[in-house]
N, CA, C and O of each residue as an XYZ file, in Angstrom:
620
protein
N      64.398     25.179     81.372
C      65.727     25.562     81.830
C      66.451     24.319     82.339
O      65.879     23.520     83.080
N      67.718     24.159     81.936
C      68.532     23.032     82.352
C      69.330     23.412     83.588
O      69.925     24.488     83.638
N      69.346     22.546     84.574
C      70.129     22.772     85.775
C      71.486     22.121     85.589
O      71.572     20.948     85.224
N      72.549     22.878     85.838
C      73.904     22.360     85.747
C      74.444     22.230     87.162
O      74.445     23.197     87.925
N      74.899     21.047     87.507
C      75.439     20.824     88.848
C      76.907     21.237     88.868
O      77.731     20.696     88.130
N      77.215     22.202     89.723
C      78.596     22.638     89.881
C      79.342     21.636     90.752
O      78.753     21.048     91.658
N      80.632     21.435     90.488
C      81.426     20.613     91.404
C      81.377     21.229     92.805
O      81.238     22.444     92.952
N      81.490     20.394     93.815
C      81.407     20.870     95.200
C      82.398     21.996     95.472
O      82.048     22.980     96.124
N      83.624     21.867     94.987
C      84.626     22.901     95.232
C      84.220     24.219     94.586
O      84.315     25.274     95.212
N      83.775     24.163     93.351
C      83.375     25.384     92.644
C      82.213     26.063     93.364
O      82.202     27.284     93.523
N      81.250     25.281     93.793
C      80.114     25.821     94.547
C      80.606     26.487     95.840
O      80.193     27.600     96.168
N      81.478     25.804     96.559
C      82.031     26.356     97.800
C      82.745     27.686     97.540
O      82.505     28.668     98.242
N      83.611     27.717     96.541
C      84.354     28.937     96.236
C      83.413     30.095     95.907
O      83.609     31.210     96.392
N      82.406     29.840     95.097
C      81.468     30.904     94.703
C      80.636     31.399     95.876
O      80.335     32.589     95.969
N      80.261     30.485     96.774
C      79.416     30.866     97.907
C      80.202     31.483     99.057
O      79.725     32.417     99.701
N      81.398     30.971     99.320
C      82.130     31.374    100.519
C      83.260     32.374    100.262
O      83.731     33.029    101.192
N      83.688     32.491     99.027
C      84.753     33.444     98.677
C      84.235     34.281     97.515
O      84.433     33.921     96.355
N      83.570     35.401     97.817
C      82.916     36.206     96.775
C      83.840     36.597     95.612
O      83.380     36.723     94.477
N      85.111     36.786     95.880
C      86.057     37.136     94.818
C      86.075     36.058     93.731
O      86.167     36.377     92.546
N      85.987     34.792     94.126
C      86.016     33.693     93.152
C      84.854     33.802     92.169
O      85.027     33.586     90.969
N      83.674     34.138     92.680
C      82.507     34.280     91.804
C      82.680     35.500     90.895
O      82.381     35.436     89.702
N      83.160     36.604     91.458
C      83.364     37.824     90.662
C      84.390     37.607     89.554
O      84.272     38.180     88.470
N      85.394     36.778     89.830
C      86.423     36.478     88.836
C      85.941     35.485     87.789
O      86.566     35.351     86.737
N      84.839     34.785     88.056
C      84.346     33.761     87.137
C      85.118     32.461     87.232
O      85.249     31.745     86.240
N      85.632     32.146     88.415
C      86.442     30.940     88.610
C      85.611     29.685     88.357
O      84.475     29.566     88.816
N      86.209     28.754     87.615
C      85.580     27.468     87.328
C      86.595     26.357     87.545
O      87.796     26.552     87.360
N      86.098     25.190     87.941
C      86.943     23.999     88.071
C      86.970     23.310     86.713
O      85.936     22.874     86.206
N      88.154     23.217     86.135
C      88.309     22.514     84.847
C      88.617     21.041     85.063
O      88.034     20.174     84.412
N      89.545     20.760     85.989
C      89.963     19.393     86.281
C      90.210     19.269     87.781
O      90.815     20.144     88.402
N      89.738     18.182     88.341
C      90.060     17.824     89.722
C      90.223     16.315     89.739
O      89.245     15.571     89.810
N      91.469     15.875     89.673
C      91.743     14.443     89.661
C      92.844     14.125     90.668
O      93.207     14.974     91.481
N      93.366     12.923     90.616
C      94.378     12.493     91.585
C      95.709     13.224     91.432
O      96.492     13.283     92.381
N      95.975     13.778     90.262
C      97.252     14.437     90.018
C      97.232     15.944     90.236
O      98.229     16.521     90.671
N      96.099     16.589     89.936
C      96.108     18.051     89.942
C      94.705     18.623     90.082
O      93.695     17.941     89.908
N      94.696     19.913     90.405
C      93.479     20.709     90.371
C      93.745     21.847     89.400
O      94.758     22.538     89.512
N      92.845     22.043     88.455
C      92.985     23.120     87.478
C      91.780     24.038     87.607
O      90.636     23.604     87.472
N      92.050     25.318     87.872
C      91.011     26.333     87.914
C      91.199     27.275     86.740
O      92.326     27.534     86.318
N      90.097     27.788     86.215
C      90.158     28.751     85.123
C      89.346     29.991     85.488
O      88.502     29.968     86.383
N      89.629     31.063     84.771
C      88.860     32.301     84.910
C      88.951     33.042     83.576
O      90.010     33.051     82.949
N      87.860     33.661     83.136
C      87.858     34.336     81.832
C      88.689     35.622     81.845
O      88.713     36.364     82.828
N      89.352     35.852     80.744
C      90.188     37.047     80.577
C      89.383     38.327     80.784
O      89.836     39.249     81.462
N      88.208     38.378     80.206
C      87.406     39.610     80.214
C      87.145     40.130     81.629
O      87.166     41.339     81.858
N      86.901     39.233     82.569
C      86.618     39.639     83.950
C      87.878     39.900     84.768
O      87.789     40.334     85.916
N      89.037     39.643     84.196
C      90.282     39.706     84.969
C      91.402     40.465     84.256
O      92.582     40.222     84.510
N      91.029     41.383     83.365
C      92.048     42.106     82.604
C      92.364     43.447     83.267
O      91.593     43.974     84.069
N      93.522     43.969     82.900
C      93.936     45.285     83.387
C      93.839     46.309     82.244
O      93.308     46.017     81.173
N      94.355     47.491     82.497
C      94.276     48.567     81.500
C      95.106     48.292     80.245
O      94.914     48.951     79.224
N      96.022     47.329     80.310
C      96.850     46.961     79.157
C      96.265     45.781     78.372
O      96.866     45.298     77.413
N      95.078     45.327     78.801
C      94.388     44.191     78.203
C      95.130     42.869     78.414
O      94.937     41.917     77.657
N      95.973     42.814     79.440
C      96.571     41.560     79.878
C      95.909     41.195     81.206
O      95.198     42.010     81.793
N      96.139     39.987     81.669
C      95.532     39.567     82.943
C      96.097     40.405     84.080
O      97.303     40.639     84.160
N      95.209     40.850     84.952
C      95.580     41.637     86.117
C      96.396     40.762     87.079
O      96.006     39.634     87.378
N      97.520     41.284     87.559
C      98.393     40.525     88.459
C      97.677     40.017     89.694
O      97.931     38.902     90.148
N      96.782     40.830     90.243
C      96.016     40.406     91.415
C      95.116     39.225     91.117
O      94.933     38.352     91.965
N      94.551     39.190     89.921
C      93.721     38.051     89.521
C      94.565     36.794     89.345
O      94.138     35.697     89.705
N      95.751     36.955     88.797
C      96.625     35.804     88.585
C      97.020     35.156     89.906
O      96.911     33.940     90.066
N      97.477     35.969     90.847
C      97.892     35.410     92.140
C      96.674     34.916     92.928
O      96.777     33.951     93.684
N      95.536     35.566     92.756
C      94.314     35.108     93.429
C      93.888     33.743     92.914
O      93.540     32.867     93.706
N      93.910     33.549     91.609
C      93.527     32.260     91.033
C      94.487     31.163     91.499
O      94.060     30.056     91.828
N      95.775     31.476     91.524
C      96.766     30.505     91.997
C      96.525     30.168     93.471
O      96.604     29.005     93.865
N      96.236     31.174     94.271
C      95.963     30.966     95.699
C      94.713     30.113     95.884
O      94.685     29.211     96.721
N      93.685     30.404     95.101
C      92.449     29.620     95.175
C      92.679     28.164     94.766
O      92.057     27.260     95.323
N      93.559     27.934     93.806
C      93.852     26.558     93.389
C      94.520     25.783     94.527
O      94.142     24.647     94.814
N      95.503     26.394     95.167
C      96.138     25.742     96.310
C      95.157     25.525     97.442
O      95.127     24.461     98.060
N      94.356     26.539     97.708
C      93.324     26.449     98.744
C      92.372     25.290     98.420
O      91.980     24.529     99.305
N      92.011     25.169     97.152
C      91.113     24.104     96.728
C      91.690     22.722     96.943
O      90.973     21.798     97.326
N      92.987     22.576     96.698
C      93.639     21.279     96.936
C      93.537     20.919     98.416
O      93.232     19.778     98.761
N      93.793     21.890     99.285
C      93.715     21.632    100.726
C      92.264     21.383    101.137
O      91.996     20.490    101.940
N      91.333     22.156    100.599
C      89.909     21.997    100.916
C      89.428     20.595    100.557
O      88.732     19.948    101.340
N      89.804     20.134     99.366
C      89.398     18.793     98.950
C      90.053     17.722     99.813
O      89.431     16.704    100.117
N      91.297     17.942    100.209
C      91.988     17.010    101.086
C      91.261     16.917    102.433
O      91.042     15.821    102.950
N      90.892     18.065    102.995
C      90.194     18.083    104.283
C      88.789     17.501    104.154
O      88.298     16.846    105.074
N      88.166     17.731    103.054
C      86.809     17.205    102.823
C      86.803     15.684    102.811
O      85.798     15.056    103.146
N      87.930     15.094    102.424
C      88.033     13.635    102.348
C      88.600     12.994    103.611
O      88.725     11.772    103.684
N      88.947     13.820    104.613
C      89.449     13.282    105.880
C      88.338     12.501    106.573
O      87.191     12.948    106.567
N      88.638     11.349    107.171
C      87.611     10.531    107.812
C      86.866     11.248    108.943
O      85.666     11.035    109.110
N      87.544     12.085    109.714
C      86.931     12.769    110.851
C      86.420     14.155    110.497
O      86.060     14.917    111.393
N      86.378     14.499    109.231
C      86.025     15.871    108.839
C      84.634     16.279    109.296
O      84.382     17.470    109.478
N      83.722     15.329    109.488
C      82.369     15.659    109.943
C      82.363     16.095    111.405
O      81.486     16.852    111.823
N      83.332     15.625    112.181
C      83.348     15.875    113.617
C      84.041     17.184    113.987
O      83.714     17.785    115.010
N      84.976     17.624    113.182
C      85.774     18.802    113.500
C      85.625     19.831    112.387
O      85.622     19.484    111.205
N      85.503     21.083    112.768
C      85.474     22.157    111.777
C      86.900     22.671    111.601
O      87.565     23.045    112.567
N      87.350     22.681    110.361
C      88.711     23.103    110.064
C      88.714     24.463    109.399
O      87.780     24.813    108.677
N      89.758     25.222    109.642
C      89.962     26.508    108.974
C      91.250     26.418    108.165
O      92.283     25.958    108.651
N      91.159     26.863    106.936
C      92.323     26.857    106.042
C      92.745     28.301    105.839
O      91.932     29.150    105.474
N      94.027     28.576    106.080
C      94.551     29.923    105.869
C      95.866     29.839    105.090
O      96.579     28.837    105.148
N      96.162     30.896    104.374
C      97.440     30.985    103.679
C      98.417     31.635    104.644
O      98.200     32.763    105.089
N      99.479     30.936    104.965
C     100.466     31.464    105.907
C     101.471     32.367    105.193
O     101.844     33.427    105.695
N     101.895     31.927    104.018
C     102.861     32.724    103.254
C     102.775     32.318    101.792
O     102.399     31.193    101.461
N     103.131     33.253    100.929
C     103.182     32.911     99.509
C     104.177     33.819     98.804
O     104.477     34.930     99.241
N     104.663     33.299     97.712
C     105.638     34.033     96.895
C     105.278     33.797     95.440
O     105.130     32.656     95.003
N     105.140     34.887     94.692
C     104.773     34.787     93.279
C     105.904     35.317     92.407
O     106.496     36.354     92.705
N     106.194     34.604     91.341
C     107.162     35.048     90.340
C     106.398     35.225     89.031
O     105.895     34.260     88.456
N     106.321     36.462     88.573
C     105.622     36.786     87.323
C     106.639     36.719     86.190
O     107.568     37.525     86.136
N     106.466     35.768     85.294
C     107.455     35.525     84.242
C     107.080     36.135     82.890
O     107.960     36.522     82.121
N     105.788     36.223     82.599
C     105.332     36.779     81.324
C     103.876     37.186     81.463
O     103.158     36.637     82.299
N     103.428     38.147     80.651
C     102.019     38.549     80.721
C     101.100     37.431     80.204
O     101.494     36.612     79.374
N      99.887     37.424     80.712
C      98.870     36.476     80.256
C      97.894     37.256     79.389
O      97.293     38.231     79.840
N      97.740     36.822     78.141
C      96.919     37.549     77.177
C      95.508     36.981     77.025
O      94.599     37.674     76.569
N      95.331     35.721     77.410
C      94.020     35.080     77.247
C      93.406     34.718     78.581
O      93.694     35.330     79.609
N      92.550     33.703     78.539
C      91.911     33.238     79.765
C      92.964     32.720     80.743
O      94.032     32.258     80.341
N      92.644     32.805     82.025
C      93.565     32.398     83.081
C      93.375     30.913     83.375
O      92.250     30.412     83.387
N      94.485     30.216     83.613
C      94.443     28.776     83.901
C      95.510     28.457     84.935
O      96.706     28.571     84.664
N      95.067     28.052     86.131
C      95.986     27.736     87.232
C      96.009     26.233     87.466
O      94.964     25.590     87.571
N      97.225     25.678     87.547
C      97.398     24.246     87.780
C      98.154     24.051     89.089
O      99.290     24.501     89.240
N      97.506     23.372     90.030
C      98.145     23.037     91.299
C      98.290     21.523     91.361
O      97.302     20.790     91.409
N      99.539     21.070     91.358
C      99.808     19.632     91.455
C      99.482     19.171     92.869
O      99.796     19.862     93.838
N      98.862     18.021     92.988
C      98.560     17.471     94.310
C      99.859     17.026     94.977
O     100.783     16.575     94.299
N      99.934     17.151     96.297
C     101.162     16.758     96.991
C     101.388     15.243     96.932
O     100.459     14.463     96.724
N     102.637     14.861     97.120
C     102.997     13.441     97.140
C     102.323     12.758     98.326
O     101.993     13.398     99.324
N     102.129     11.461     98.198
C     101.461     10.681     99.240
C     102.147     10.859    100.595
O     101.475     10.984    101.619
N     103.471     10.872    100.605
C     104.212     10.995    101.860
C     103.956     12.369    102.506
O     103.858     12.461    103.729
N     103.848     13.413    101.714
C     103.559     14.755    102.250
C     102.151     14.795    102.855
O     101.929     15.430    103.885
N     101.216     14.119    102.211
C      99.845     14.062    102.736
C      99.814     13.284    104.051
O      99.106     13.664    104.984
N     100.576     12.203    104.125
C     100.628     11.414    105.355
C     101.235     12.223    106.500
O     100.736     12.170    107.624
N     102.309     12.972    106.225
C     102.933     13.818    107.250
C     101.975     14.922    107.697
O     101.880     15.236    108.883
N     101.276     15.497    106.735
C     100.288     16.535    107.015
C      99.190     15.981    107.932
O      98.849     16.600    108.939
N      98.643     14.821    107.582
C      97.572     14.196    108.370
C      98.052     13.847    109.773
O      97.310     14.018    110.740
N      99.275     13.365    109.894
C      99.824     13.014    111.210
C      99.973     14.258    112.088
O      99.641     14.225    113.273
N     100.470     15.350    111.510
C     100.615     16.600    112.264
C      99.251     17.130    112.682
O      99.087     17.622    113.798
N      98.294     17.031    111.805
C      96.932     17.497    112.090
C      96.329     16.715    113.263
O      95.705     17.287    114.157
N      96.530     15.418    113.234
C      96.000     14.570    114.304
C      96.713     14.842    115.629
O      96.084     14.893    116.686
N      98.007     15.013    115.558
C      98.802     15.185    116.788
C      98.677     16.575    117.394
O      98.532     16.713    118.609
N      98.732     17.620    116.545
C      98.797     18.996    117.049
C      97.519     19.809    116.830
O      97.377     20.903    117.375
N      96.594     19.276    116.036
C      95.385     20.037    115.739
C      95.608     21.108    114.693
O      94.735     21.942    114.451
N      96.769     21.087    114.077
C      97.081     21.993    112.966
C      98.220     21.398    112.151
O      99.017     20.603    112.650
N      98.277     21.794    110.902
C      99.326     21.288    110.016
C      99.524     22.252    108.861
O      98.628     23.019    108.511
N     100.712     22.199    108.276
C     101.053     23.078    107.159
C     101.387     22.230    105.941
O     102.019     21.178    106.040
N     100.940     22.724    104.785
C     101.201     22.047    103.527
C     101.707     23.082    102.526
O     101.057     24.101    102.292
N     102.869     22.813    101.940
C     103.426     23.706    100.929
C     103.034     23.197     99.550
O     103.187     22.018     99.234
N     102.518     24.130     98.729
C     102.058     23.775     97.390
C     102.595     24.751     96.354
O     102.893     25.908     96.652
N     102.708     24.256     95.143
C     103.136     25.089     94.011
C     102.004     25.127     92.998
O     101.454     24.092     92.623
N     101.667     26.326     92.564
C     100.659     26.500     91.518
C     101.284     27.319     90.400
O     102.003     28.287     90.645
N     100.999     26.916     89.179
C     101.505     27.652     88.022
C     100.342     28.144     87.183
O      99.373     27.419     86.958
N     100.445     29.377     86.722
C      99.516     29.900     85.725
C     100.173     29.599     84.382
O     101.287     30.044     84.105
N      99.469     28.843     83.563
C     100.018     28.383     82.289
C      99.265     29.027     81.133
O      98.037     29.120     81.148
N     100.023     29.471     80.130
C      99.411     29.938     78.881
C     100.270     29.451     77.727
O     101.487     29.637     77.728
N      99.639     28.831     76.750
C     100.326     28.281     75.578
C     101.488     27.367     75.966
O     102.539     27.382     75.326
N     101.290     26.570     77.024
C     102.312     25.625     77.452
C     103.454     26.220     78.251
O     104.362     25.498     78.663
N     103.424     27.527     78.475
C     104.493     28.199     79.219
C     104.002     28.679     80.581
O     102.846     29.073     80.735
N     104.899     28.640     81.567
C     104.567     29.161     82.889
C     104.643     30.678     82.844
O     105.702     31.249     82.583
N     103.517     31.324     83.100
C     103.466     32.789     83.144
C     103.677     33.287     84.572
O     104.323     34.312     84.791
N     103.129     32.558     85.535
C     103.263     32.915     86.948
C     103.494     31.640     87.735
O     102.832     30.627     87.511
N     104.436     31.701     88.654
C     104.768     30.566     89.505
C     104.538     31.009     90.952
O     105.196     31.933     91.430
N     103.608     30.354     91.645
C     103.280     30.724     93.024
C     103.577     29.552     93.945
O     103.112     28.434     93.724
N     104.357     29.827     94.978
C     104.618     28.837     96.013
C     104.012     29.377     97.295
O     104.279     30.511     97.695
N     103.190     28.549     97.935
C     102.478     29.015     99.122
C     102.403     27.915    100.169
O     102.425     26.724     99.859
N     102.315     28.353    101.415
C     102.126     27.433    102.536
C     100.730     27.666    103.090
O     100.371     28.784    103.460
N      99.956     26.604    103.142
C      98.595     26.642    103.666
C      98.589     25.950    105.021
O      99.172     24.878    105.188
N      97.924     26.573    105.985
C      97.836     26.002    107.319
C      96.380     25.654    107.599
O      95.470     26.432    107.312
N      96.185     24.483    108.159
C      94.861     24.045    108.570
C      94.886     23.963    110.094
O      95.773     23.348    110.685
N      93.891     24.596    110.712
C      93.766     24.555    112.171
C      92.334     24.166    112.538
O      91.382     24.481    111.823
N      92.209     23.481    113.659
C      90.882     23.132    114.154
C      90.230     24.402    114.695
O      90.848     25.146    115.456
N      88.980     24.648    114.302
C      88.246     25.802    114.807
C      87.894     25.555    116.267
O      87.530     24.447    116.661
N      88.010     26.589    117.039
C      87.724     26.449    118.481
C      86.622     27.379    118.887
O      86.239     27.409    120.056
């Protein structure tokens, strides 16, 4: 039997957010520009054989959450403080049905936004980051999700 090493984020999502494992969420790309999560159509379809709206917004939310999780994981003091990431607000615009596998793309925030986020976190012990995630199929945006994620120090 061959052992496949899951990316740290994918492992975290499957272990700590049971919905991610049930949906079959996988990390396709995690680089300096974006995080891309995927999920198979079969596990996330509705009665019309299109992607279930709840799965679409969940995958988009998980992608944004993953961007923040990876950002916090790379913070220099992350070993000393336990952080909690929560979604403060989100808005989804469903533009077209998704017929195949689900693919969520969350662009990483600009350097200046990350610096402001880190400064607020250091000063106040909490910070908010607004992110946009798109569910893409055949080069078209099917769902556009804008969400604000808040990170707070656990007490």
